[in-house]
N, C-alpha and C positions, 0 to 999 in steps of 0.2 A: 654486835660488828665485828668485834675479831672471832667468836665461833665461824662465823656466814665464810669468814674471811681463810680460816684455817681449813676449812671443807675443803674450801675452793682452789684451794693450794695441793691441800693433800691426796685428791683423788690425779691430778697427774704425776708428781711423784708415783703416787702407787702402779700406775701405768706403765708406768715409766722402771720400776724397778722390778715389774711383775714381766715387761717384754726382753728384760735386761738377761735375767733369769732362765727364760725359758727357755727350747732348744732352740737353734736359729733355724732358718727356711732351710728345705733342704735344696732348693736352688745355687741357695749360695753356699752348702756344705758339699755339694755333690761334689766329689775328686777321682778319679783312677782309682781301679784296685782292681791289687794283681789277680782273685778268684775269678775279675770280669774275664772270659771272650779265656776258658784256658789253653784253649784250640785254634792254634789259625795255618795259614797253610798260601801259597802267593807261590807267584816263579821268580825267579833272580835271573842277572847277567852277572858269565863268570866268566875273570880271569885264568888263567894257568900258568906257572913256566915250570918246567919240567926242567931238572938240572941233574947229572948224568955223574954218579960219582966216579969215577974214574976216572971219562975225560975231561970233564966239567964245561962242557959243554951244554947251552944252553936251548929249551925249545920252546919258543914262545905260544900259548894255544887260546881260545876263544871258545865262546859257547852260554846256552842257557841252560835252566835248569830248575828246579821247585826241591821243597821242602817242607812237608807238616813238621810242627811241634805243639807239644803238650803241656806244660803247667804242675805238672805232678804240687805243690807246695809255694810258699813264701817266696823259696831263694830258688829251689831245684827243678828243672824242665830234661824234656827229651826233646830232639831232635832225627829226624830221619833225613835223607838227601838223596836227590838223582844230577845228576849234572850228565849232557851230554858234550866232550870239546874236540874241538878238531885244526888242526893245522895243517896246511895247503905247501911247500916252498923244496925248492934247490935244496937238497945234502952239500955237506961243505965234498966229500968224492962220491956224490950220484953224480954223474952227465944225470940226471932226470931226476925228475918231479919227486919225494917222498912225500904221502900222502894219513897222515896218520889221525887216528880217531881215538879218545881213553873215553869207556862211561864209569866213574866211581860211583859206586853207592854206598852210602855209611848210615850207622844207627849212635850220637853221642849223648855223651850227658852235657848239661849243662847248668851251670850256678851266674844266678844274678849278684851282680851287685849293691843296686835299687832296686831293692824291691817295690816298694813302693812307689817310685818317681814314673812319669808317663816318656822318660829319657829312661831307658837302662844302657844301662851298662852288663857286657856277660863273660866270660867265657867257656869254652867249649873244647871238651876229647871228645873223640871217641877212632872206631876201629872200621873197615866197611874193608871192602873188594871192587876192584875197578877190570873191565875188560879193556883190550888193547886190538888194532890191526893199521896194521901197517902195511901204507901199500907204494912199494916200487916200480915207479912206473920204466925207467930204463932198463931192468930188470925181468919183470916181464912176473914179478912174485908177491906176493901177502902173503905175511904173517901173523898170525893168530895167537895172542897168550890173554891170561889170569895173574893179576897181583893180589895179593892181601894190603890195605891202605893203611896206614894209623895217621892220626890228622889227633891238631892240639894250635885252639887256636881265643881270638877271643874276636869280640864286634860291639857293636851301637846298633840302637833304637831304639824311634820318639812313634809314639801314638797318635793319631786325631781322629779319634773317636772309634771307628772298628778295623783302620789303618794301621797297620806298623810299617814305616817305611826303615829298612833294615842293613844293615852296613857291612862286614866284619873280613876279618883276614887270618887265613888260616896255614900252617906249617903242613905238608905232606909225606909220607913215605911209600915207597914202595918197594917190592922186591920181584926179582921174577927168577925163576927158574927155566935153567936153558936144553934142562931136557923137558921143558912142556910145551913149547912153541914150536910152534905147528906152523911150518909154509907146502902152499900152496900156488900154482900155473896160473896165471891166469887168462886171456881169451883171446886168443893172434887180436893184434891188433888195437890195443890197448893199453900197448905201450912203441914207446921206440925202440928197433927190433938190431940195431946197432951191439954189435960186440963191446964186454965196457969188461971191468977188471974189478972193478968194485961188488963186495961182496958186506950184506947186512949183518951187525952184529946181534947171533942166536944166541952165547951163549950166559950166564950167572949178570944182573946186572940190576943196581941198585939206584932209583935219582929216588931222589928230593922232588919238591912244589912247593909251592908259594901261592895261593891262590887268594885273590879275591873278590867278592858277589852285593852284591845288589841287591837285592829284591824288594819286593812290598805286598806285603802279605795279607791277608784277609781275616777275621777275630769271628773265629764260628762259636 
């Protein structure tokens, strides 16, 4: 009788111990891993405030952009980005509208602080170039130029399956060489023809920018 009872109790105990030492179910242990979906691509909404170092005037700009990222390793990655930003407002000294378009293109290195988590914090730094166009309606003139760009920032990202919700804040610096500014006259009728004493600032200029981006990416 005792041997039969021991046998009956021993079988469940053996099964429980075997289950405990066995590998857990893949459905239970399946978690996000940094190597899954190393590449990601998506659009973003961008806000940029430019501040002139000399006059300390601020110019808010808004627009859209897109960027591509690739995870090189557990902690390091690369980002390439392009944004199109526009501002349309009355200048402080101009009797007409001043319309500005800025298109920064940047390449940056990234460092992930929590590489094994669905919630990511990262640092980034990079360089690039920006094309600029400024139209002075009251003067009937448009200036165009390009500047080098340096950026430094940080961000946060949360992954849900193949989607990544991303928020970043960046500091940008751009320097313009006045000798490279090209000025073109606009066609007649596209501006206020009254005589004005206002002249655009076409010399050497350095501006700093505070950029905020909000994007949704897809893992590739």
